[in-house]
N, CA, C and O atoms as a printed pandas DataFrame, in Angstrom:
     atom_number atom_name residue_name chain_id  residue_number  x_coord  y_coord  z_coord
0              1         N          UNK        A               1   14.192   23.000   13.248
1              2        CA          UNK        A               1   13.171   22.065   12.821
2              3         C          UNK        A               1   12.405   21.592   14.058
3              4         O          UNK        A               1   13.007   21.170   15.045
4              5         N          UNK        A               2   11.083   21.663   13.997
5              6        CA          UNK        A               2   10.258   21.259   15.134
6              7         C          UNK        A               2   10.201   19.739   15.248
7              8         O          UNK        A               2   10.497   19.019   14.294
8              9         N          UNK        A               3    9.815   19.262   16.438
9             10        CA          UNK        A               3    9.659   17.824   16.639
10            11         C          UNK        A               3    8.629   17.249   15.677
11            12         O          UNK        A               3    8.800   16.140   15.172
12            13         N          UNK        A               4    7.570   17.993   15.425
13            14        CA          UNK        A               4    6.525   17.491   14.523
14            15         C          UNK        A               4    7.038   17.424   13.085
15            16         O          UNK        A               4    6.726   16.483   12.355
16            17         N          UNK        A               5    7.808   18.404   12.688
17            18        CA          UNK        A               5    8.400   18.353   11.347
18            19         C          UNK        A               5    9.335   17.154   11.232
19            20         O          UNK        A               5    9.334   16.455   10.218
20            21         N          UNK        A               6   10.123   16.921   12.263
21            22        CA          UNK        A               6   11.014   15.762   12.279
22            23         C          UNK        A               6   10.219   14.471   12.167
23            24         O          UNK        A               6   10.619   13.554   11.451
24            25         N          UNK        A               7    9.091   14.394   12.875
25            26        CA          UNK        A               7    8.243   13.201   12.820
26            27         C          UNK        A               7    7.739   12.955   11.403
27            28         O          UNK        A               7    7.787   11.825   10.917
28            29         N          UNK        A               8    7.260   13.997   10.739
29            30        CA          UNK        A               8    6.759   13.846    9.367
30            31         C          UNK        A               8    7.889   13.407    8.440
31            32         O          UNK        A               8    7.707   12.511    7.616
32            33         N          UNK        A               9    9.041   14.028    8.570
33            34        CA          UNK        A               9   10.175   13.660    7.718
34            35         C          UNK        A               9   10.595   12.212    7.963
35            36         O          UNK        A               9   10.943   11.503    7.018
36            37         N          UNK        A              10   10.568   11.770    9.207
37            38        CA          UNK        A              10   10.909   10.371    9.515
38            39         C          UNK        A              10    9.878    9.416    8.930
39            40         O          UNK        A              10   10.234    8.343    8.442
40            41         N          UNK        A              11    8.598    9.797    8.974
41            42        CA          UNK        A              11    7.560    8.952    8.391
42            43         C          UNK        A              11    7.842    8.729    6.903
43            44         O          UNK        A              11    7.735    7.609    6.403
44            45         N          UNK        A              12    8.199    9.792    6.213
45            46        CA          UNK        A              12    8.431    9.677    4.771
46            47         C          UNK        A              12    9.773    9.015    4.460
47            48         O          UNK        A              12    9.830    8.103    3.635
48            49         N          UNK        A              13   10.843    9.454    5.102
49            50        CA          UNK        A              13   12.163    8.912    4.759
50            51         C          UNK        A              13   12.381    7.505    5.313
51            52         O          UNK        A              13   12.890    6.635    4.607
52            53         N          UNK        A              14   12.005    7.277    6.562
53            54        CA          UNK        A              14   12.279    5.982    7.188
54            55         C          UNK        A              14   11.223    4.927    6.870
55            56         O          UNK        A              14   11.555    3.776    6.587
56            57         N          UNK        A              15    9.950    5.320    6.917
57            58        CA          UNK        A              15    8.872    4.341    6.735
58            59         C          UNK        A              15    8.510    4.202    5.255
59            60         O          UNK        A              15    8.609    3.112    4.692
60            61         N          UNK        A              16    8.092    5.305    4.622
61            62        CA          UNK        A              16    7.654    5.211    3.226
62            63         C          UNK        A              16    8.804    4.838    2.293
63            64         O          UNK        A              16    8.669    3.922    1.482
64            65         N          UNK        A              17    9.934    5.539    2.399
65            66        CA          UNK        A              17   11.057    5.278    1.493
66            67         C          UNK        A              17   11.972    4.176    2.000
67            68         O          UNK        A              17   12.453    3.357    1.217
68            69         N          UNK        A              18   12.216    4.151    3.307
69            70        CA          UNK        A              18   13.166    3.201    3.874
70            71         C          UNK        A              18   12.584    1.845    4.201
71            72         O          UNK        A              18   13.321    0.915    4.527
72            73         N          UNK        A              19   11.266    1.718    4.118
73            74        CA          UNK        A              19   10.570    0.455    4.405
74            75         C          UNK        A              19   10.862   -0.046    5.818
75            76         O          UNK        A              19   10.789   -1.247    6.079
76            77         N          UNK        A              20   11.189    0.865    6.723
77            78        CA          UNK        A              20   11.451    0.516    8.114
78            79         C          UNK        A              20   10.142    0.635    8.892
79            80         O          UNK        A              20    9.861    1.663    9.507
80            81         N          UNK        A              21    9.357   -0.423    8.853
81            82        CA          UNK        A              21    8.032   -0.381    9.457
82            83         C          UNK        A              21    8.076   -0.233   10.976
83            84         O          UNK        A              21    7.124    0.277   11.567
84            85         N          UNK        A              22    9.153   -0.665   11.616
85            86        CA          UNK        A              22    9.258   -0.532   13.072
86            87         C          UNK        A              22    9.200    0.935   13.489
87            88         O          UNK        A              22    8.693    1.253   14.565
88            89         N          UNK        A              23    9.713    1.825   12.652
89            90        CA          UNK        A              23    9.690    3.252   12.962
90            91         C          UNK        A              23    8.263    3.766   13.076
91            92         O          UNK        A              23    8.001    4.678   13.860
92            93         N          UNK        A              24    7.339    3.202   12.313
93            94        CA          UNK        A              24    5.936    3.633   12.380
94            95         C          UNK        A              24    5.387    3.474   13.795
95            96         O          UNK        A              24    4.555    4.270   14.231
96            97         N          UNK        A              25    5.845    2.456   14.511
97            98        CA          UNK        A              25    5.364    2.213   15.872
98            99         C          UNK        A              25    5.904    3.247   16.859
99           100         O          UNK        A              25    5.366    3.395   17.957
100          101         N          UNK        A              26    6.957    3.959   16.479
101          102        CA          UNK        A              26    7.485    5.051   17.300
102          103         C          UNK        A              26    6.765    6.365   17.017
103          104         O          UNK        A              26    6.737    7.252   17.871
104          105         N          UNK        A              27    6.182    6.499   15.824
105          106        CA          UNK        A              27    5.644    7.776   15.369
106          107         C          UNK        A              27    4.129    7.878   15.410
107          108         O          UNK        A              27    3.592    8.983   15.496
108          109         N          UNK        A              28    3.423    6.749   15.351
109          110        CA          UNK        A              28    1.971    6.744   15.165
110          111         C          UNK        A              28    1.270    6.255   16.423
111          112         O          UNK        A              28    1.641    5.230   16.995
112          113         N          UNK        A              29    0.247    7.001   16.848
113          114        CA          UNK        A              29   -0.531    6.654   18.044
114          115         C          UNK        A              29   -1.320    5.363   17.812
115          116         O          UNK        A              29   -1.722    5.071   16.685
116          117         N          UNK        A              30   -1.538    4.590   18.882
117          118        CA          UNK        A              30   -2.269    3.328   18.753
118          119         C          UNK        A              30   -3.702    3.486   18.253
119          120         O          UNK        A              30   -4.257    2.558   17.664
120          121         N          UNK        A              31   -4.302    4.647   18.481
121          122        CA          UNK        A              31   -5.699    4.841   18.065
122          123         C          UNK        A              31   -5.829    5.623   16.756
123          124         O          UNK        A              31   -6.928    6.046   16.400
124          125         N          UNK        A              32   -4.726    5.819   16.041
125          126        CA          UNK        A              32   -4.766    6.529   14.760
126          127         C          UNK        A              32   -5.551    5.691   13.752
127          128         O          UNK        A              32   -5.240    4.516   13.562
128          129         N          UNK        A              33   -6.569    6.277   13.100
129          130        CA          UNK        A              33   -7.332    5.514   12.104
130          131         C          UNK        A              33   -6.438    5.067   10.947
131          132         O          UNK        A              33   -5.543    5.792   10.512
132          133         N          UNK        A              34   -6.704    3.859   10.467
133          134        CA          UNK        A              34   -5.923    3.328    9.353
134          135         C          UNK        A              34   -6.798    2.544    8.405
135          136         O          UNK        A              34   -8.022    2.672    8.431
136          137         N          UNK        A              35   -6.189    1.746    7.581
137          138        CA          UNK        A              35   -6.879    0.949    6.578
138          139         C          UNK        A              35   -7.278   -0.387    7.199
139          140         O          UNK        A              35   -6.454   -1.296    7.302
140          141         N          UNK        A              36   -8.531   -0.505    7.611
141          142        CA          UNK        A              36   -9.035   -1.753    8.164
142          143         C          UNK        A              36   -8.806   -1.938    9.648
143          144         O          UNK        A              36   -9.515   -2.720   10.283
144          145         N          UNK        A              37   -7.843   -1.247   10.216
145          146        CA          UNK        A              37   -7.560   -1.340   11.645
146          147         C          UNK        A              37   -6.909   -0.034   12.092
147          148         O          UNK        A              37   -6.522    0.791   11.264
148          149         N          UNK        A              38   -6.792    0.143   13.387
149          150        CA          UNK        A              38   -6.209    1.383   13.918
150          151         C          UNK        A              38   -4.727    1.210   14.204
151          152         O          UNK        A              38   -4.188    0.103   14.199
152          153         N          UNK        A              39   -4.094    2.340   14.451
153          154        CA          UNK        A              39   -2.702    2.346   14.867
154          155         C          UNK        A              39   -1.727    2.188   13.719
155          156         O          UNK        A              39   -2.104    2.261   12.549
156          157         N          UNK        A              40   -0.467    1.969   14.066
157          158        CA          UNK        A              40    0.568    1.852   13.038
158          159         C          UNK        A              40    0.257    0.778   11.993
159          160         O          UNK        A              40    0.508    0.984   10.805
160          161         N          UNK        A              41   -0.284   -0.357   12.420
161          162        CA          UNK        A              41   -0.583   -1.434   11.462
162          163         C          UNK        A              41   -1.589   -0.975   10.413
163          164         O          UNK        A              41   -1.460   -1.313    9.237
164          165         N          UNK        A              42   -2.578   -0.215   10.830
165          166        CA          UNK        A              42   -3.577    0.281    9.889
166          167         C          UNK        A              42   -3.009    1.301    8.926
167          168         O          UNK        A              42   -3.343    1.302    7.741
168          169         N          UNK        A              43   -2.146    2.173    9.439
169          170        CA          UNK        A              43   -1.515    3.177    8.579
170          171         C          UNK        A              43   -0.542    2.494    7.610
171          172         O          UNK        A              43   -0.442    2.881    6.446
172          173         N          UNK        A              44    0.167    1.483    8.100
173          174        CA          UNK        A              44    1.107    0.764    7.241
174          175         C          UNK        A              44    0.412   -0.037    6.149
175          176         O          UNK        A              44    0.997   -0.261    5.089
176          177         N          UNK        A              45   -0.821   -0.473    6.384
177          178        CA          UNK        A              45   -1.532   -1.323    5.417
178          179         C          UNK        A              45   -1.599   -0.661    4.045
179          180         O          UNK        A              45   -1.392   -1.318    3.025
180          181         N          UNK        A              46   -1.888    0.641    4.020
181          182        CA          UNK        A              46   -1.965    1.335    2.736
182          183         C          UNK        A              46   -0.611    1.303    2.026
183          184         O          UNK        A              46   -0.545    1.052    0.822
184          185         N          UNK        A              47    0.455    1.555    2.764
185          186        CA          UNK        A              47    1.785    1.588    2.159
186          187         C          UNK        A              47    2.233    0.199    1.728
187          188         O          UNK        A              47    2.929    0.059    0.723
188          189         N          UNK        A              48    1.845   -0.823    2.471
189          190        CA          UNK        A              48    2.188   -2.188    2.083
190          191         C          UNK        A              48    1.509   -2.555    0.768
191          192         O          UNK        A              48    2.117   -3.194   -0.090
192          193         N          UNK        A              49    0.256   -2.152    0.610
193          194        CA          UNK        A              49   -0.453   -2.414   -0.646
194          195         C          UNK        A              49    0.202   -1.673   -1.807
195          196         O          UNK        A              49    0.394   -2.243   -2.881
196          197         N          UNK        A              50    0.544   -0.407   -1.594
197          198        CA          UNK        A              50    1.164    0.383   -2.662
198          199         C          UNK        A              50    2.543   -0.181   -3.008
199          200         O          UNK        A              50    2.906   -0.252   -4.182
200          201         N          UNK        A              51    3.312   -0.581   -1.993
201          202        CA          UNK        A              51    4.642   -1.150   -2.230
202          203         C          UNK        A              51    4.566   -2.477   -2.978
203          204         O          UNK        A              51    5.467   -2.801   -3.752
204          205         N          UNK        A              52    3.498   -3.249   -2.756
205          206        CA          UNK        A              52    3.341   -4.514   -3.481
206          207         C          UNK        A              52    3.208   -4.257   -4.983
207          208         O          UNK        A              52    3.632   -5.076   -5.798
208          209         N          UNK        A              53    2.622   -3.127   -5.341
209          210        CA          UNK        A              53    2.460   -2.763   -6.753
210          211         C          UNK        A              53    3.686   -2.045   -7.311
211          212         O          UNK        A              53    4.054   -2.234   -8.470
212          213         N          UNK        A              54    4.312   -1.219   -6.472
213          214        CA          UNK        A              54    5.445   -0.378   -6.887
214          215         C          UNK        A              54    6.574   -0.539   -5.858
215          216         O          UNK        A              54    6.767    0.350   -5.029
216          217         N          UNK        A              55    7.320   -1.646   -5.891
217          218        CA          UNK        A              55    8.318   -1.913   -4.846
218          219         C          UNK        A              55    9.403   -0.848   -4.710
219          220         O          UNK        A              55    9.949   -0.657   -3.624
220          221         N          UNK        A              56    9.720   -0.156   -5.801
221          222        CA          UNK        A              56   10.783    0.861   -5.748
222          223         C          UNK        A              56   10.228    2.278   -5.595
223          224         O          UNK        A              56   10.943    3.249   -5.842
224          225         N          UNK        A              57    8.973    2.406   -5.194
225          226        CA          UNK        A              57    8.337    3.722   -5.062
226          227         C          UNK        A              57    9.104    4.582   -4.062
227          228         O          UNK        A              57    9.396    4.149   -2.947
228          229         N          UNK        A              58    9.425    5.806   -4.477
229          230        CA          UNK        A              58   10.154    6.748   -3.626
230          231         C          UNK        A              58    9.389    8.058   -3.575
231          232         O          UNK        A              58    8.864    8.531   -4.583
232          233         N          UNK        A              59    9.336    8.631   -2.391
233          234        CA          UNK        A              59    8.645    9.900   -2.174
234          235         C          UNK        A              59    9.671   11.001   -1.941
235          236         O          UNK        A              59   10.669   10.803   -1.249
236          237         N          UNK        A              60    9.410   12.156   -2.525
237          238        CA          UNK        A              60   10.245   13.337   -2.310
238          239         C          UNK        A              60    9.350   14.433   -1.742
239          240         O          UNK        A              60    8.281   14.708   -2.285
240          241         N          UNK        A              61    9.780   15.050   -0.665
241          242        CA          UNK        A              61    9.023   16.148   -0.067
242          243         C          UNK        A              61    9.203   17.394   -0.929
243          244         O          UNK        A              61   10.323   17.848   -1.162
244          245         N          UNK        A              62    8.081   17.939   -1.398
245          246        CA          UNK        A              62    8.091   19.180   -2.172
246          247         C          UNK        A              62    7.932   20.361   -1.225
247          248         O          UNK        A              62    8.629   21.367   -1.353
248          249         N          UNK        A              63    7.012   20.235   -0.276
249          250        CA          UNK        A              63    6.747   21.302    0.691
250          251         C          UNK        A              63    6.185   20.677    1.957
251          252         O          UNK        A              63    5.426   19.710    1.897
252          253         N          UNK        A              64    6.556   21.224    3.090
253          254        CA          UNK        A              64    6.092   20.721    4.382
254          255         C          UNK        A              64    5.775   21.905    5.278
255          256         O          UNK        A              64    6.616   22.775    5.507
256          257         N          UNK        A              65    4.549   21.925    5.781
257          258        CA          UNK        A              65    4.104   23.003    6.664
258          259         C          UNK        A              65    3.593   22.383    7.956
259          260         O          UNK        A              65    2.785   21.455    7.931
260          261         N          UNK        A              66    4.066   22.897    9.079
261          262        CA          UNK        A              66    3.588   22.460   10.387
262          263         C          UNK        A              66    3.020   23.670   11.097
263          264         O          UNK        A              66    3.660   24.718   11.169
264          265         N          UNK        A              67    1.812   23.520   11.620
265          266        CA          UNK        A              67    1.169   24.596   12.366
266          267         C          UNK        A              67    0.434   23.984   13.548
267          268         O          UNK        A              67   -0.570   23.292   13.383
268          269         N          UNK        A              68    0.948   24.248   14.735
269          270        CA          UNK        A              68    0.309   23.701   15.928
270          271         C          UNK        A              68    0.289   22.191   15.898
271          272         O          UNK        A              68    1.324   21.543   15.747
272          273         N          UNK        A              69   -0.916   21.631   16.046
273          274        CA          UNK        A              69   -1.063   20.170   16.098
274          275         C          UNK        A              69   -1.246   19.538   14.722
275          276         O          UNK        A              69   -1.533   18.345   14.624
276          277         N          UNK        A              70   -1.086   20.319   13.664
277          278        CA          UNK        A              70   -1.334   19.814   12.309
278          279         C          UNK        A              70   -0.121   20.008   11.408
279          280         O          UNK        A              70    0.710   20.891   11.619
280          281         N          UNK        A              71   -0.052   19.142   10.390
281          282        CA          UNK        A              71    0.998   19.257    9.381
282          283         C          UNK        A              71    0.414   18.895    8.024
283          284         O          UNK        A              71   -0.520   18.100    7.920
284          285         N          UNK        A              72    0.979   19.490    6.997
285          286        CA          UNK        A              72    0.612   19.173    5.619
286          287         C          UNK        A              72    1.898   19.015    4.827
287          288         O          UNK        A              72    2.807   19.838    4.931
288          289         N          UNK        A              73    1.967   17.967    4.047
289          290        CA          UNK        A              73    3.152   17.740    3.227
290          291         C          UNK        A              73    2.714   17.467    1.786
291          292         O          UNK        A              73    1.888   16.594    1.522
292          293         N          UNK        A              74    3.290   18.238    0.868
293          294        CA          UNK        A              74    3.095   18.018   -0.563
294          295         C          UNK        A              74    4.279   17.173   -0.997
295          296         O          UNK        A              74    5.429   17.541   -0.758
296          297         N          UNK        A              75    4.006   16.043   -1.632
297          298        CA          UNK        A              75    5.060   15.133   -2.035
298          299         C          UNK        A              75    4.930   14.748   -3.501
299          300         O          UNK        A              75    3.878   14.918   -4.116
300          301         N          UNK        A              76    6.000   14.236   -4.034
301          302        CA          UNK        A              76    6.032   13.697   -5.396
302          303         C          UNK        A              76    6.589   12.283   -5.281
303          304         O          UNK        A              76    7.576   12.056   -4.581
304          305         N          UNK        A              77    5.960   11.335   -5.966
305          306        CA          UNK        A              77    6.378    9.936   -5.896
306          307         C          UNK        A              77    6.683    9.409   -7.289
307          308         O          UNK        A              77    6.096    9.849   -8.278
308          309         N          UNK        A              78    7.612    8.459   -7.350
309          310        CA          UNK        A              78    7.938    7.804   -8.616
310          311         C          UNK        A              78    8.325    6.363   -8.323
311          312         O          UNK        A              78    8.973    6.071   -7.317
312          313         N          UNK        A              79    7.920    5.467   -9.217
313          314        CA          UNK        A              79    8.256    4.062   -9.053
314          315         C          UNK        A              79    7.801    3.248  -10.249
315          316         O          UNK        A              79    7.114    3.751  -11.139
316          317         N          UNK        A              80    8.194    1.986  -10.254
317          318        CA          UNK        A              80    7.904    1.076  -11.353
318          319         C          UNK        A              80    6.820    0.092  -10.943
319          320         O          UNK        A              80    6.924   -0.547   -9.896
320          321         N          UNK        A              81    5.786   -0.034  -11.756
321          322        CA          UNK        A              81    4.702   -0.963  -11.439
322          323         C          UNK        A              81    5.104   -2.376  -11.857
323          324         O          UNK        A              81    5.049   -2.728  -13.035
324          325         N          UNK        A              82    5.507   -3.175  -10.876
325          326        CA          UNK        A              82    5.873   -4.566  -11.142
326          327         C          UNK        A              82    4.890   -5.539  -10.501
327          328         O          UNK        A              82    5.024   -6.752  -10.663
328          329         N          UNK        A              83    3.906   -5.018   -9.776
329          330        CA          UNK        A              83    2.879   -5.857   -9.160
330          331         C          UNK        A              83    1.497   -5.365   -9.554
331          332         O          UNK        A              83    1.344   -4.277  -10.108
332          333         N          UNK        A              84    0.504   -6.174   -9.264
333          334        CA          UNK        A              84   -0.887   -5.820   -9.549
334          335         C          UNK        A              84   -1.250   -4.525   -8.827
335          336         O          UNK        A              84   -0.924   -4.355   -7.652
336          337         N          UNK        A              85   -1.924   -3.610   -9.530
337          338        CA          UNK        A              85   -2.400   -2.366   -8.921
338          339         C          UNK        A              85   -3.889   -2.277   -9.193
339          340         O          UNK        A              85   -4.304   -1.865  -10.277
340          341         N          UNK        A              86   -4.692   -2.662   -8.214
341          342        CA          UNK        A              86   -6.133   -2.744   -8.430
342          343         C          UNK        A              86   -6.392   -3.704   -9.576
343          344         O          UNK        A              86   -5.925   -4.842   -9.543
344          345         N          UNK        A              87   -7.135   -3.263  -10.598
345          346        CA          UNK        A              87   -7.413   -4.146  -11.732
346          347         C          UNK        A              87   -6.300   -4.164  -12.785
347          348         O          UNK        A              87   -6.406   -4.880  -13.781
348          349         N          UNK        A              88   -5.237   -3.385  -12.573
349          350        CA          UNK        A              88   -4.189   -3.248  -13.585
350          351         C          UNK        A              88   -3.070   -4.260  -13.324
351          352         O          UNK        A              88   -2.407   -4.202  -12.288
352          353         N          UNK        A              89   -2.861   -5.192  -14.268
353          354        CA          UNK        A              89   -1.767   -6.150  -14.099
354          355         C          UNK        A              89   -0.420   -5.441  -14.218
355          356         O          UNK        A              89   -0.359   -4.318  -14.720
356          357         N          UNK        A              90    0.662   -6.079  -13.765
357          358        CA          UNK        A              90    1.982   -5.460  -13.855
358          359         C          UNK        A              90    2.306   -5.028  -15.283
359          360         O          UNK        A              90    2.098   -5.779  -16.236
360          361         N          UNK        A              91    2.818   -3.807  -15.412
361          362        CA          UNK        A              91    3.145   -3.258  -16.732
362          363         C          UNK        A              91    4.634   -2.986  -16.912
363          364         O          UNK        A              91    5.113   -2.882  -18.041
364          365         N          UNK        A              92    5.367   -2.871  -15.810
365          366        CA          UNK        A              92    6.766   -2.474  -15.901
366          367         C          UNK        A              92    6.940   -0.989  -16.166
367          368         O          UNK        A              92    8.052   -0.527  -16.421
368          369         N          UNK        A              93    5.844   -0.236  -16.105
369          370        CA          UNK        A              93    5.859    1.199  -16.390
370          371         C          UNK        A              93    6.358    1.993  -15.186
371          372         O          UNK        A              93    5.952    1.745  -14.051
372          373         N          UNK        A              94    7.238    2.945  -15.449
373          374        CA          UNK        A              94    7.676    3.884  -14.417
374          375         C          UNK        A              94    6.655    5.015  -14.379
375          376         O          UNK        A              94    6.363    5.632  -15.403
376          377         N          UNK        A              95    6.118    5.281  -13.201
377          378        CA          UNK        A              95    5.116    6.334  -13.037
378          379         C          UNK        A              95    5.653    7.418  -12.118
379          380         O          UNK        A              95    6.571    7.195  -11.329
380          381         N          UNK        A              96    5.060    8.592  -12.238
381          382        CA          UNK        A              96    5.382    9.719  -11.377
382          383         C          UNK        A              96    4.088   10.475  -11.122
383          384         O          UNK        A              96    3.342   10.774  -12.055
384          385         N          UNK        A              97    3.825   10.782   -9.861
385          386        CA          UNK        A              97    2.595   11.495   -9.524
386          387         C          UNK        A              97    2.793   12.260   -8.223
387          388         O          UNK        A              97    3.737   12.007   -7.475
388          389         N          UNK        A              98    1.890   13.195   -7.964
389          390        CA          UNK        A              98    1.963   14.033   -6.767
390          391         C          UNK        A              98    0.807   13.735   -5.836
391          392         O          UNK        A              98   -0.194   13.134   -6.224
392          393         N          UNK        A              99    0.971   14.169   -4.606
393          394        CA          UNK        A              99   -0.097   14.047   -3.632
394          395         C          UNK        A              99    0.185   14.933   -2.438
395          396         O          UNK        A              99    1.194   15.635   -2.380
396          397         N          UNK        A             100   -0.722   14.883   -1.497
397          398        CA          UNK        A             100   -0.571   15.633   -0.251
398          399         C          UNK        A             100   -1.057   14.758    0.891
399          400         O          UNK        A             100   -2.037   14.024    0.757
400          401         N          UNK        A             101   -0.369   14.844    1.997
401          402        CA          UNK        A             101   -0.741   14.105    3.198
402          403         C          UNK        A             101   -0.930   15.104    4.324
403          404         O          UNK        A             101   -0.126   16.017    4.514
404          405         N          UNK        A             102   -2.002   14.913    5.058
405          406        CA          UNK        A             102   -2.351   15.785    6.176
406          407         C          UNK        A             102   -2.299   14.962    7.452
407          408         O          UNK        A             102   -2.812   13.844    7.504
408          409         N          UNK        A             103   -1.675   15.525    8.480
409          410        CA          UNK        A             103   -1.482   14.797    9.724
410          411         C          UNK        A             103   -1.927   15.643   10.903
411          412         O          UNK        A             103   -1.876   16.873   10.866
412          413         N          UNK        A             104   -2.360   14.962   11.939
413          414        CA          UNK        A             104   -2.684   15.609   13.209
414          415         C          UNK        A             104   -1.888   14.879   14.289
415          416         O          UNK        A             104   -1.671   13.670   14.207
416          417         N          UNK        A             105   -1.461   15.627   15.294
417          418        CA          UNK        A             105   -0.650   15.067   16.373
418          419         C          UNK        A             105   -1.403   15.125   17.691
419          420         O          UNK        A             105   -2.190   16.041   17.930
420          421         N          UNK        A             106   -1.153   14.129   18.550
421          422        CA          UNK        A             106   -1.751   14.157   19.882
422          423         C          UNK        A             106   -0.840   14.955   20.820
423          424         O          UNK        A             106    0.176   15.497   20.387
424          425         N          UNK        A             107   -1.202   15.025   22.091
425          426        CA          UNK        A             107   -0.438   15.829   23.051
426          427         C          UNK        A             107    0.954   15.259   23.315
427          428         O          UNK        A             107    1.823   15.969   23.822
428          429         N          UNK        A             108    1.177   13.992   22.980
429          430        CA          UNK        A             108    2.495   13.377   23.160
430          431         C          UNK        A             108    3.374   13.523   21.916
431          432         O          UNK        A             108    4.519   13.070   21.900
432          433         N          UNK        A             109    2.826   14.164   20.869
433          434        CA          UNK        A             109    3.591   14.358   19.644
434          435         C          UNK        A             109    3.510   13.204   18.664
435          436         O          UNK        A             109    4.230   13.185   17.665
436          437         N          UNK        A             110    2.633   12.233   18.943
437          438        CA          UNK        A             110    2.448   11.108   18.024
438          439         C          UNK        A             110    1.419   11.470   16.960
439          440         O          UNK        A             110    0.537   12.297   17.195
440          441         N          UNK        A             111    1.532   10.858   15.805
441          442        CA          UNK        A             111    0.559   11.070   14.735
442          443         C          UNK        A             111   -0.746   10.404   15.156
443          444         O          UNK        A             111   -0.796    9.193   15.367
444          445         N          UNK        A             112   -1.798   11.208   15.275
445          446        CA          UNK        A             112   -3.088   10.676   15.732
446          447         C          UNK        A             112   -4.106   10.578   14.607
447          448         O          UNK        A             112   -5.156    9.957   14.778
448          449         N          UNK        A             113   -3.816   11.173   13.470
449          450        CA          UNK        A             113   -4.687   11.072   12.303
450          451         C          UNK        A             113   -3.848   11.394   11.075
451          452         O          UNK        A             113   -3.008   12.294   11.103
452          453         N          UNK        A             114   -4.078   10.665   10.015
453          454        CA          UNK        A             114   -3.339   10.885    8.770
454          455         C          UNK        A             114   -4.248   10.528    7.603
455          456         O          UNK        A             114   -4.908    9.489    7.610
456          457         N          UNK        A             115   -4.274   11.397    6.608
457          458        CA          UNK        A             115   -5.038   11.096    5.399
458          459         C          UNK        A             115   -4.332   11.731    4.220
459          460         O          UNK        A             115   -3.688   12.772    4.346
460          461         N          UNK        A             116   -4.463   11.091    3.076
461          462        CA          UNK        A             116   -3.749   11.541    1.882
462          463         C          UNK        A             116   -4.685   11.650    0.692
463          464         O          UNK        A             116   -5.705   10.967    0.599
464          465         N          UNK        A             117   -4.301   12.527   -0.203
465          466        CA          UNK        A             117   -4.937   12.611   -1.513
466          467         C          UNK        A             117   -3.815   12.535   -2.535
467          468         O          UNK        A             117   -2.701   12.994   -2.284
468          469         N          UNK        A             118   -4.118   11.948   -3.697
469          470        CA          UNK        A             118   -3.086   11.887   -4.725
470          471         C          UNK        A             118   -3.721   11.895   -6.101
471          472         O          UNK        A             118   -4.936   11.766   -6.248
472          473         N          UNK        A             119   -2.884   12.048   -7.090
473          474        CA          UNK        A             119   -3.331   12.144   -8.475
474          475         C          UNK        A             119   -3.531   10.749   -9.060
475          476         O          UNK        A             119   -2.793   10.333   -9.954
476          477         N          UNK        A             120   -4.534   10.028   -8.551
477          478        CA          UNK        A             120   -4.802    8.666   -8.989
478          479         C          UNK        A             120   -5.123    8.610  -10.484
479          480         O          UNK        A             120   -4.681    7.697  -11.180
480          481         N          UNK        A             121   -5.886    9.580  -10.975
481          482        CA          UNK        A             121   -6.228    9.609  -12.399
482          483         C          UNK        A             121   -4.960    9.682  -13.243
483          484         O          UNK        A             121   -4.827    8.958  -14.230
484          485         N          UNK        A             122   -4.037   10.547  -12.862
485          486        CA          UNK        A             122   -2.776   10.685  -13.588
486          487         C          UNK        A             122   -1.982    9.377  -13.530
487          488         O          UNK        A             122   -1.405    8.952  -14.531
488          489         N          UNK        A             123   -1.957    8.752  -12.370
489          490        CA          UNK        A             123   -1.244    7.492  -12.198
490          491         C          UNK        A             123   -1.832    6.412  -13.107
491          492         O          UNK        A             123   -1.091    5.705  -13.790
492          493         N          UNK        A             124   -3.153    6.284  -13.118
493          494        CA          UNK        A             124   -3.810    5.274  -13.950
494          495         C          UNK        A             124   -3.584    5.536  -15.439
495          496         O          UNK        A             124   -3.396    4.595  -16.210
496          497         N          UNK        A             125   -3.600    6.794  -15.845
497          498        CA          UNK        A             125   -3.324    7.127  -17.250
498          499         C          UNK        A             125   -1.927    6.661  -17.650
499          500         O          UNK        A             125   -1.735    6.131  -18.744
500          501         N          UNK        A             126   -0.958    6.857  -16.769
501          502        CA          UNK        A             126    0.406    6.434  -17.067
502          503         C          UNK        A             126    0.510    4.921  -17.207
503          504         O          UNK        A             126    1.399    4.413  -17.891
504          505         N          UNK        A             127   -0.407    4.202  -16.553
505          506        CA          UNK        A             127   -0.427    2.741  -16.643
506          507         C          UNK        A             127   -1.245    2.251  -17.837
507          508         O          UNK        A             127   -1.390    1.046  -18.039
508          509         N          UNK        A             128   -1.779    3.185  -18.627
509          510        CA          UNK        A             128   -2.515    2.817  -19.825
510          511         C          UNK        A             128   -3.997    2.592  -19.624
511          512         O          UNK        A             128   -4.671    2.085  -20.522
512          513         N          UNK        A             129   -4.520    2.958  -18.464
513          514        CA          UNK        A             129   -5.951    2.798  -18.203
514          515         C          UNK        A             129   -6.694    3.932  -18.897
515          516         O          UNK        A             129   -6.375    5.104  -18.697
516          517         N          UNK        A             130   -7.678    3.584  -19.706
517          518        CA          UNK        A             130   -8.482    4.595  -20.390
518          519         C          UNK        A             130   -9.697    4.931  -19.540
519          520         O          UNK        A             130  -10.432    4.043  -19.109
520          521         N          UNK        A             131   -9.894    6.198  -19.310
521          522        CA          UNK        A             131  -11.042    6.666  -18.535
522          523         C          UNK        A             131  -11.970    7.405  -19.483
523          524         O          UNK        A             131  -11.628    8.462  -20.013
524          525         N          UNK        A             132  -13.130    6.841  -19.685
525          526        CA          UNK        A             132  -14.097    7.445  -20.594
526          527         C          UNK        A             132  -15.281    7.986  -19.809
527          528         O          UNK        A             132  -15.693    7.390  -18.814
528          529         N          UNK        A             133  -15.827    9.106  -20.249
529          530        CA          UNK        A             133  -17.014    9.627  -19.562
530          531         C          UNK        A             133  -18.202    8.685  -19.779
531          532         O          UNK        A             133  -18.230    7.939  -20.758
532          533         N          UNK        A             134  -19.176    8.716  -18.875
533          534        CA          UNK        A             134  -20.350    7.854  -19.036
534          535         C          UNK        A             134  -21.024    8.118  -20.379
535          536         O          UNK        A             134  -21.108    9.255  -20.843
536          537         N          UNK        A             135  -21.500    7.033  -20.990
537          538        CA          UNK        A             135  -22.024    7.031  -22.312
538          539         C          UNK        A             135  -23.234    7.724  -22.628
539          540         O          UNK        A             135  -23.671    7.710  -23.779
């Protein structure tokens, strides 16, 4: 297992699943773009918001590919919505959805860029949100 693969696995198991935010400061470069600010705090902001809505959210790695300075991980997540999620009040609904996260590493092996896509439409449908085409 490469150092970069280990870093990605630690991000998911220790930070995303383990809620060990201190680990993010070991893995993420200070200038990594994030939500509202740079560095580990910015990257953590997204997960803190998601955890506020789904405190028991757990991620499972489906596939992980590392090539040079880049990595891609396909993951599956499941959790219970007990907090506000955007405009959706708490429902108590257990949801399951997939996504992918793409990472870039700097020369020191730290995560220097991270971005994710996920099945938000599927997630919202599970919460009972109706999506209608424009009228």
